[in-house]
Structure formats: structure tokens, C-alpha cells
C-alpha angles and dihedrals in degrees: 000000000000110000117205131180117263092244090074090067099046125092110278088004123165108266094189094100089053092049090049092055100036091114089058089051092049092049092047091054098043107031103047119121130215114257109259092225107101128213111273096029125103136200107222122211125206121215122184130190143167089263140346093282092051092047091049091051092049091047091055090047088053093049092049095046090053094047092245093120129078089221096267126093114280139197108249109243097238118183091251094051092046091050089050093053093045088068085081094064128092090193130078111265093244096045107134109235095176142277120302111232142267097007092037103222114168115262120215134161086256091057088050090049091050091053092046091049091052090049092054095252134152133231095254088061093057098082090059092047092050091052091047091051091050089052091046090054092052104129090222094058095075088223089151091062096036090053091056105032124121093212132087099345096249121208130184119258113204119197115193124205130185136045093302089080093067093035094061094035095249110170122247098159138050110005094005091163090054171191096184124148091194091058107031098156097092094051093049095046094045093045091049090053090048091052089051090050087057105034100037100023098040096233097162115149113261096015117035092023125029096191101153097214106015126232104271088226123106090174103043109217118295120164142142125245113247094241093170087060095054112116117239111286095020113123124217114259094249091053096044097043103035106016096244113160114266108258093028122119115250145145133219120204128197129161116242129193098197149345130228130190114226125200102232097178124076127240098235139039113278133146117290090245094052094045091050092051091047090050093052091048090050090053090048088053090060090049092048099084126125091242114158091206087080090068098067093064097036096116107035106357131066136251089232149304120275110206116200129175126245088253092059092043091052092050092049092047092048089057093051099262117145129192089258094050092046096053089040090057092046092047092051096045097044095059113128122224110246089230088065091046088056093046093051097043093249094130091064089057091049090053091059097036115144096238134053091231092057093046092050091051086077086083092064121093118216093030116231115224090225135030092244137005094252089064089074107092117229118189131172113223142115135069125329098262122116095207104081141050129183128222116202103191110215133222118188143076097251147019109235119212129189135176115236117240113221118209121227091246093054093110090054091050091053092049090051090047090056089060090050092222114158122193118241114256 
């Protein structure tokens, strides 16, 4: 590692420290050697204590001291627990899934099982985690940059479609973003992915990730769409966005840099039609911000995911609103006057945008936050109230989708989960 002062990276910064250490940089790039540890092999650690509680405490001290912990207590990934979780994989344990950015450690189903074991997960959760990791490693997702960036503290949002959501008790209703002891799957899966971001990808604050403020989420955001709450004619997100067959198991992953709760319901009695229109306009007002993070996903990503409850979806549908007309209204009413884009410096970002489509959007006034209405994600989830919506602002050039592979023993895993029997460590 070559450590340089922050001034080198600032506009008009002094480059002298970089020039003085350029030989170190050259050597670091050209003389490194591949780690001798091969994919599929593990280095086992032994921890002893006066009793199980003492050993568990010492194991957590060891994990924390080596920067393998997220700062909260973990389950040690004992061989027995990892073997148990690997029952949820269709792939060989040493199958190389890719390299986790930006550090580049090799990713295997065994590595995923280790992380899920540490996060307190179960084997029936592993198929969802494997699909999420595959989506995370999508070269188009810019996960290498988003892991390391100083801006906006991005975190992956994972939307699950298909029957597996109910089968593994993944929440789609009240408190779907957690915490929820009745539906622990999302927290375990998201925390496991976060541990992999750190332990395989090197996302440690101040070195592997320069996120100025952090994300305030140990568990990322993993939830199921409330497919039972979809109005007639509305397609699940995985089907609409990625073309997966309705009823199939899939995940969709997009990076978010924040979430905001929006009051959808009005404060006084008005007609249902007027209240609905006011609510949609209020949501559009939250979307209508000159945020340059919209630009990265302008061509093939999305500006964000709007999460509405089944109650809101039912009201909208009863008044004749469709998914297309909803996002069309939001797209039209969230456009930003070009005068405001100039005043906030947004035009400069458009001029250096990574895609031609985004650069050419500078000609539009007012400026739309997405290239087309369908880019705005619309998902049904959350509790049954009609008073709130959630906007997960996105950051990333694409929305990655993956089908979930189900192992042959999945039925057995679900039966065992119903008995709530955990193996001893």
C-alpha cells in the first residue's frame, strides 16, 4: 500500500508527494505476487476457552482484531456450520464465481457459506445470497468503484421475486427492511454480503472504502416484493425489469445511496382522486433534486426504486392508474429546470457524463432524471398502510438481475427450518 496525503486527490492539489513516490507505485503495480492460497482451500484457526462462552468471546475478539468483523458479534464459521450451510448450494464448494472488487479475492460458494455462517444465516438462505453475489460481481454494475468511492456511501438493494421469498421467510410486509425477528432472512443475507464486501473486497473504512459517512446499514437492504399485493395486470419487478418468467425465483440488485420516507396521504379530507394526485406530486417532488448520482445510471440503470404498499397500489389501480401511467407521471413531474441545473453545477457533470445519452440530455429543459419513464423502479412491498411510500435513490450504471438456483434438497431444508433445529457449532 502506498499512502499519500489527501491533498494529492483534491482539485489543484500538490502532486509533489505522488512524484516523490512514483517508484513505489510502479513497483506495487508490477512486482506483486498472487496469494498462494488457492480457491477452495481454507486456513483453519483454533480458539480455546474455559468453556463455550469463553471460546465464543475469544473467537469474536480474534475476528475483530483481524478486521474480519463488522463490529457486531458473529457466529464463528466452524467447519460443521459451513458444511451445513453449503447444503443450500447447487454449485461445487470451490467453484470460482469471480473476483470480489476492489481487492480481488476469489469468490466461491464456500466463501459465501462462510460469510452466511458468520452472519447467523441458514442453508435455505444460500441460494439467494449466491444470486446476489453473482449480480454484485456483474461487470456492468461498477461495484469495484462503488465499493471504494468517497461519495454517497452506496449499498446494494436486493429485491427478491418468486415463491422463495415466502419459503425462507423473507419479509415483504411491515418492516421489510428490518429488523424483524419473525423474518430474519433479509438481515442474514444482507449482512453476509456486507461481510464479503469487507473481507473479500477490502471495503474497510479509510482504506478499501473512502465513504465519508458510511451507510448506517450492517445488513444492506434485502426484501421480497409483495407479489400477492400486486393489482391485476401488474407484473413482478423481476419479470418487468429482467424478463424472468412470472413465478420464477430471481433477484434484482441496484446500488442505493439513501432512503427517504414520503408521506403519501394528505392532511385533510379531500376526494380520493385529489389525494392520490397530491400524493404522486409529493413523491415527484422528492425525486426532483439536482442530484448528480442520477447521471451514472442514465442509460441502463435507474434513478431509484419507489416502494409502495399494497394499499397504495390498490387505491391507484382502482382509480385507473397503471404502472406505466404512475412512472410516467413521476417522470414528467420530477423534471428539473435547466436553470437550476446550471445554478447547482449539474450541467458540468452532464458535460462529462460517461454515456452519450446522458451528455446529450443537456439539451433537454427541463431535465428528466431518467432517460425514459420505465427506468424508474416501482416495487410493491411494506406494511398495509396507505400513508407512506419509500424512495431508494439509486447510484449505478445498471440494474443486475439473476435467477436463483434451487438445490435438490431445498424441500428438506425448508422442513428442517420449520422445526427450528440448529446444529451445534
